[in-house]
N, C-alpha and C positions, 0 to 999 in steps of 0.2 A: 379128485386130484390126482398131482404127475407122484408116478411110482420114484423111489429113492433111484432107482441106478440111474434112471433117465435126468434125473435132474443133475446126477455126478459127472453125466457122460456131457449136458451141458455147459456145467463147469468150467471142466476139462478143456472144452472146446474155443470157451468164450477167451478174447484177446479183449482183454479191457481197454487198452490204448486206440486199439480200430473202432469199437463201439462209442464211446466218450467221444473221440474226436468226429462222427458225424454230426454231434452236436453241437461242443467246440471248438476253437481252436487251440488246441495242444501245441505248447514249447517246449522241448526237451530242456532240462536242466539239470544235469549231472548226470543218475541212474533213473530220475524220474522225471515227468512230465507237467508241468504247469498251466492253470488257464483264468481266467476271470472266473467267479464262481455263478453259476447258471441257476442255482438258487434263488440269489440275494445278489441287488446290486452293488458292486463294488467298483473301487475305478483300480487299486493294485492286487494284482492276482495275488488269493490267499486257496485255491484249489488247486490241490496236486494228487495225481494219478500215480501209482506205484503198481506198472509192471509185473516185478517179483513178486510184490504181495495179492495181487488182484483185487488191488483195494484203491479208493478214492477218499480224502477225506478237504473238507474244506474249512481250515483252522480261524474262518472269518465268523460262519455262520452255525458251523460242528457238525453240518450234514456230512454226513459218510456212507457208504457201504459198497456192495460191488456191482458189476459190471450190469447182472437183473436188477437190483433195486434202482437202480439208473437207470434204466429203461422204463421201469415202471412209474419211477415218478414224474419223468420226462414224457410219459404216454398219457397219463393219468387214466393206468390201467390197473389192473390187479396183477397179483405176484403169479398168480399160474397162465396169465395172457402175456407177460413179459416173458417167462421164462418161455415160450411157445415162439415168442417172437427172436429171442437170441438161438432156440432151438433150429427155426426155420434159415436164419440166416446160416446156419453149418450143416445145414442138411440133415438132422437130426430127429427121427420119429419120436413124436411123441406119443407117449401110453400115459390112460388117464385112470385114477381111479376114481371113485363116485363123489360129485360135488354136493353141496348142500342146494336147497331149491333155490334160492335168494343168485346163489353166486352162481348154475347154471342158468336162470332166467336171464339174469345183467348180461355176463358173459355171451348168449345167444342173441341178445338183443342185440347189440353193437356187433357182433360178428354176422349178424345178420342183414346190420346197415351195409356194412363194409362190403358184404357178397352183395346186395343188391345193386349198390354205387359200382363197382365192380362189374359186374352184368351190363347194367345200361350204357357206361362207358364202352364197351367194347359192344355191344347194340348200337349205339350215337354214329361209333368209326363204319363197323361196318354197312351200317345206312350210309354214310355218304362214299362209300366208295363203290358197293355193288349196287345200291336200288338208283334206279334211274335219275327220279327225283334228288335223290343225294347229290349224284353228279353233276345233273344239270346245275341246280340251284348252290347247294354247299360246296363242294369241291371247284365248280368253276369260281367262285368266289375267293375263296385261300388260295388256290392257283392264279386266277387271272387279275383280281383286284389287289390282290395282299403280295402277289410274287412267293408265294409261300411251295418251298419242292417238298415233292411227296416224302423224304424223309424228314424234313420237320416237320411236316402234318402226324408224321406215324408216331415219331418222336414224343411230339405233346399230346397226343390220343385227343386230336380235333373231328369235333363227329357234328352229327346233322340228327334233329328231331324232328319225323314226319310233319307234315301241315295239317291232317287229320287229325282230328283234338283230341281223341283217346287211343291212339292203333297203340304206340307203347305203352300205354298203361295193360291195355289186352295182353297186350305180349306179354308183359312182365307177368301178370295173372296165369297166362298160361303156360311160362316157365314154371310155377312152383314157387312163385314170390308171393308175399303177404300184402293184404290190401294196408295192412296196419301200418308197414315198413315204406311203405311206397309214399303213403302220406307223410312219416314223421320224415323222412329223408328230404322231404319237397321234393321229387318227381315228380306224385300224383297233386292235383288240388281234387275236393271232393266239394258233388255238387250238395246244398241244402236239401233242392227239392226233392231229389231221390236218392243221397247218396251215392251217386253212382260218381267214378273216378274219370279226371281229361287233364290230357298231358300240361305242366307248366311251361315245358320247353318247345311246347309244338311251332313247327315251322320256322326254329332258328338253329344257327349254328351254335354248337357247342364248343366249352373249352371245359375239361376235367379241372379240379383246383385236388394237388394233393399236398397232403402234411408235409410234414420234415424228414422223415422214412419212406417215405414214397405213396403211403396208401391215399386212395380216392375219399374224401372227404365231402365236396362239393362239385356243384358246377354251376357257370355263367353262358346263359343264352343269349346271344345280337341277334335282333332280329335285320331281318334285308327290305323290310318294308320300308319305304318312303313316308308312309301312313305318321303324322303326328301325332296322333290319338295311342300310337301304340310307344311303350316302352320301349327305348333302345335294346337296354338290356335286363334282364330278369337274371335273379343269382337264388340259391338254393338256401332256404331262411334255416335260424339255428338248430342245429339237432343236439341229441346226443355224443355225437361226433364231431362236430363242424360248430366251432367258433369264428366268427370272420375277424375279431378285434384280435388271432390270435395265429392268423396264416396271412405267411403271404405268399403269393402268387409267384412259382416258379423258383422260388428258394431251394426247393429239391434238386430241380436242374442247377442250381447255381453253386451251391455251396461252396464244393470243390475248387470252383474259380474261384471263388471270394477269398477261401483261405490262402487260396497259391498267389494271388495279387493285394490278399491285404487290404480289399475297400469293396464296396458294394457300389454298385449304381442305380440309383431309385427312378424309375418309370410311374406313368398312368395308368397304361392299361395291358389287357394281356395281349394285343399284336405286337405293344413297343419291346414287349419283353421278349415275346417269338420272332421275330425280325429282327433284332437284335442278336439272339444266340443263332441265328440264321445267319448273319454278319460274321461271326466269329468272336463278338464282345459276350461272354457267358457268364459274368458277373454281375447279374442285369435280375431285379427283385420289382414286384409289385403291390400297391397294395389295392389292386383292382376296383380303383373308382372310388374308395370310399377316403373317409378321412384315417390318417396316421395315426395308429392306438401306441399306447404305451407299449403294452404287449410283445405290438409288433417290432417296433425299436428295441425290446430286451432280445426277442427272439436273435433281430441280425447281430446284435452285441455279443451274441456266442462267438460269432465266427472273424467281425471285424470293427475297429474302432472309428472308420473312415466311410464316409458316405459322401458320392458324388450325386446331386439331385439334377436329371435333365427337365429345362424346361422347352417350353416350343416357344415359339413367337405371339403367343397369344397373353395380353398384359391382365386382361382379368383374371386368366386360369392362374399366372404367379400368382397376384396380390392375394387369390384369394387363398392359395396354400400358403404363403408366408407364414402364418401362424402358427400352422403344424412343426414346421422345421425347429421353432424353441421348443418342443418336445424331446427333440434330437440332441439338441445341446444340453437340455437340462441332464440328460444319461448321461455326459460328460462325452460323447461323443463328437469327431470334426466334420463339419459339413462344408463341403465347397457346390459350386454351382457350374453347370452347364446352360448357356442361351443358345438356343439353336437359333438360325435365321430365318427368318417368317419367307415364305408361311409351314413350314417345314414342323414334322414333330417327330421323335425318335422313330416311329415306324417309318415313316417315308423316305427320311434322313439315310436312315440303315439299310432299305432297300436301293437307294442308291448311292453308298459307298461300297469302298471294300472294307475290310478289318482294320488294316493298317491305317486307311483316312480317316477310319469312325475313332480309332485310339489317338491317332495323332491329333485331331481336331480336339476330343477331349482335355489331352495335356494342354494344347494353346491354348485353350478358352476359358478352362476351370478357374474359378475366382474363389477365394474364401466370401463365403454364408453371409457374414455380416457385413463386410465390406460393399456386394454387392445390392445388400438390402439398402443400406444408407445412401448408396448413390440411387437408387432408383428411386425411392423415397423422395429422395432431394430434388430430384427432378422434377415429380409431381408437386413440389410443395414452392417451388421456384417463385421467388417475386411475393409471397404469403407469409408475413409472419404469423399468421394462425396455423396453418396448414406444417410450418416447422417447427413449431413448438409440440405439435401430435407428433410429428416424425419424432424427434427427440425423447418423448415419452415411451413411444412404439418401441427405437431402439434400445433406452433404459431397457425395458421389458426384457428381451433377448438379452442382453447381456448381463442381468442380474440371476439368469437361471443357470447361469454358467457356473459349474461347481467349482473349477481351478481354479484360485486364488489370482496366480499370476498369467492363465489365459486370460483372466476379467483385466487385469491390468494392461495388457496388451491392446484387447479390445477397447475399453476408455479411450487410451492414447489414439488410439487408431482413426475412431467413432470422433473425438474430439476435432484431429484433424482433417477429415472429410467434410464433419458439417460445420466447423470454423467458429466454437465453443469450448471455453472454457473448460479444462480438463478438471477443476477441481468440482465443478459443477455437473459434472458426469458422475464422478467419483460419492459425489456426496447426494446422487439423487439413486444411483446403484446399490448402494448401503440403505437406503428409506428403504428401496423397493423388497432389499434380500432382509429387514428387519422382520417384513410383516409377512413375508409369500416364502421363503425358505429357513432353512437354520443354519446357525452357524457362529460367528464370533458378534457378528452383530447382534443378534437377538440374545444373548448372555446380557451383553451392554446392557440392552436394553432392561431386561430384568432387573438389575443391578441397582441401577437408576431408579423404576418402580419400587425395590424393594426398600432403597433408602429414603425415597420421598414419604412413604409409609409410615415410615420409622421415627419420621422425623415430627411427621403429622401425629401420633401417638403420644409423643413426650408430653410429659405434665408433669407438676409437681410431685414429691413420695414415687415412692415404686411400685409400679402394677405390676403382678404378678399372675399369669395367665395358670388354669391350674393344669397340675402335672397329673403322672401318671400316677395311680397308687393302687395297692391291692385292693382288688375288686372293681378295678375299672373295666368297661368293657370289653371285648373282641374290635370292635370299630374304633374305640380310644386307643387302644394298642398297637393295632397293626397301624391305626396312623402315624403313631408316635415314633413306630420303627422307620416306616418310609421317609419322614419327615426326616431323622436322623441322617437314613441313607443319602436321600435326596442333597440336602445341604452339606454333610461334615463326611460321606462316604471315601473321600479321599483322605481325609483327614486321621492325626494318629493322636493317642490317648496315654499316658503309662500307667498300667496297671501294677499294682503290690503284690511279686509273687514271693512269699515268704521273705525276704530281708532283700529282695533284687524288683529292679521295677524294670517291667519289661513295657518296650512300644507295641502298641495295640493297636491295629486299623479298623478302622469303624465298619467297611466294607465286609472284610475278610471277618470279623467277629460275629456281623448280622449273619453272612450266609452258611457260615463254618456250624454257628450255633442251631439254626433251625435247619439245614441239609443233615447235619448229623441224627437228627431225631424224624427227619422224611414231613418239615411240618410246613404245610401250606395254607395260607391265608383264607379266610374264608368271604371276603369282600374280592370279589372277582378283579375290579379297577387297581386294587393295591395290588394283585400278584400280578398283574401284567405292566405294572411300574417296576416290581423286582425283577421281574422277567427281563423286562427292556435293561435295566442297568447289571445285571448279570452278563445280559450277553456285551453290552459296553463295557463292561470292568475285567471280562476273561480278555477281550484285545487288548484292550491300553494297557492294564496290569494295573498290580497295587499300587497305592498313594498318588496316579495321578487322577486331576478331576475328571468326570463325565461332562459332558458341556448339555446345559441343561436344554437345549434345543431339541434334542434326544425326542425328551420327555413333551416339550411344548409342543413340539410339531408331529409328533405320533397321531398314527393313520384313526385310533380311534379316541372318537372327541371326548368320551368321559375320561381318560386317561389327560387327557391335555386339560382340563379344566380341574380336572385335583392337582395335577402336577403347580399349575398358577395359583392354586388355591394353598399350597403348602408350601411352596417356592417365597411366594409374597407375603406370607407371613410371618409374624413372630412369634412360636411358642413358647418360647423361653422367660425371657422378660424384658422391660424398657427400664433402665437406669436413669434419674433424675441428676440435674446437675448438680443438685442441692448435698445428695449421696456423694459427689465424687469431688466437692468442696470439703466435706468432711473428713472425705480421707477412708470414707468405711468402705472394707473388702469389697469386691464384684466379678463371682468368679469367671475364669478366662472362660473360652470354649474349650480348652483341654482340658480344665476342672471340672467342665460340665457334663462334659462328654467322658470323663472316667465316671461317674455316677452313673448317669443317663442312660447309656446303652448298655451295657449290662443288667440296671433296674427293667429297664422297657423288654428287653429280652426274656430276661429269666418272670418278670410277671404274665409274660404272651403263655410261656411252656406252661405255667402254673395255670394258667387259665383253658391250656388244652387239656392239660390230667385232669383238671375238674371236670371238665365235659364228660369226657373218656368214663370217669367212674360213675359219673350219674347214666349216665347210658348204661352201664353195665347193673348198676343199681337195679335200674329198670326192668334189666332181661333177668334177675332175679325174681323179681314178682310176678312174673310169669307163671300161671298154672300149669302151663303143656309142658315146660322145658324138661329134660332130661335127665338124668344122673349125670352121664356125662359131661352134658353141656354144663349143668350146676358146678363140677370140679371146676371144669375149664373157666368159668366165669370169675369162682370166689379165689382161682389162684392168680387170673391176671389182675383181680382187685388188691388182692396182697401186693403185689408188685407195682402197681401206682400209685398204692397210699404210702409207700415205703419211697419211690420218688416224690411222692407230693411233701414228704417230711423232707427230705433231701433241700428240696425248693423251698419249703418255709424257713428253711435254718438260712439259704443263702441269701434272700430275702431280707431277714432280718438285721444282717450281717450289712445287707446295702443298705438298710435303711436309718439304721444306725451310722 
């Protein structure tokens, strides 16, 4: 453990604005700074950093903490490691006390992998600059073929791995690095025949991959051979310190420029990023030739909401990547496209133009992604009605994922104009697509229609009462009843008589306060997740505002989805027949039903919890090995629980009567 004095020094030195500003784009608002929360997906900034207090707080998801805990969460590391990272930034020497064996092992393994990657990056760079093979093959490729300056080569830490199959592995072992980490980082491969190591990146130029804080987590290796049997690129495998779906190549070098210019340029490969940096355009990142992932988009979303994608003239490549752009739209980001003239790619175009020429070309030729996509696909479908129908379906898919309704409306109008199709048809198709694939108002309307349909099908002469919760009901039955009231009526209020005064009570407020005051959690994990999801929305929206059904119907947990559908589309109260209505027999309104049902369900559940606790304590009394002190404690708690049980029983009796 790190001693208290050192921890205090780290906290005293840490500037929370500077530290968090390395991960998200902060904007000053009064004495504080605000940003979109990096811990959950949101469109309106609710993440606040207070430099005077040294704290941050998200009023959307509730996440809060200080500079060190922020680094801990962002880097997925331990508290001790986060302290070290912040200390290193401010040049503070860290003195540690003894850690547990598990903490030592985990920290040592991660640090060993980082240390090995750091050594390997230096090894590859030195081999490139100092060894004859590295100079004649690797350095010549970077300088002559790619036109890179020595400053650029050193900035990105480019290198070369020896052609001799196991030289790097042997040199690493000789330098004291362990075989297990050579294998786990992917720098070395192990032969099945004798267990010996050989180099994954042998005879390749090397591109180190840095994480957002600048540590080397992986490598990419490109062969210079023309043999088509050899894979053009080799990349590090997933490891304890590297997940390719969470990293963007070049982001460490680009994040400051992205923040300053408020947009990022997305290209395809390593050399595209490097050549554009060398040309003076530094707000450039790459997904390293892999399919773009949601995690990468959200990582970029911390710094800007504006992305410009640069395509080369390869038509097949453009069509293949179009679908991935939908994910960017779904995250609420603005996407523009720049198409380079054939046969240029970002690498070659950047090398043949100055920074000002490159920036001017981007400004003059960028166009909205959906407009670009519609025109591109329309060219392919010209004169073919079947292909045009497929085009429309494709455009509907792209528009439907945009979360902002105003943006969707604008794009629908524009797409209708470009494709010469009735705007109402597009509106209908987008609504239908959103109803089944995303969560918003359309989903709720669908749910209401389904509920109405089921109620009509259930109507028959007489009144059919569904079984209500009573004393003796199971935990499962009571928990379901409470969740039902929350999902269906959480925003509603009912009158509760307090003495001679009628007090308006909100359903959600009553349920949460009653259960939270006694620190009660449900036994069924699915009901617990529904409660947690509702509480989060309730906290954001406020008391009396209906929580949209799609929050539960489109929940990430399929069990929550299924349970919510079952509860929301059922009628657990009663279905009244026309016969009763004609005879003017009184039927309880929702408010009347809630005034009895909600307090009764909550009180019965609390009674059930108390009964379970009493039963558990009674079982301990029968233990022959129980000590006198434990016996006194159990008897004391039993007495208290029995008193609570009597109070609840009296309350239940009043509710039933």
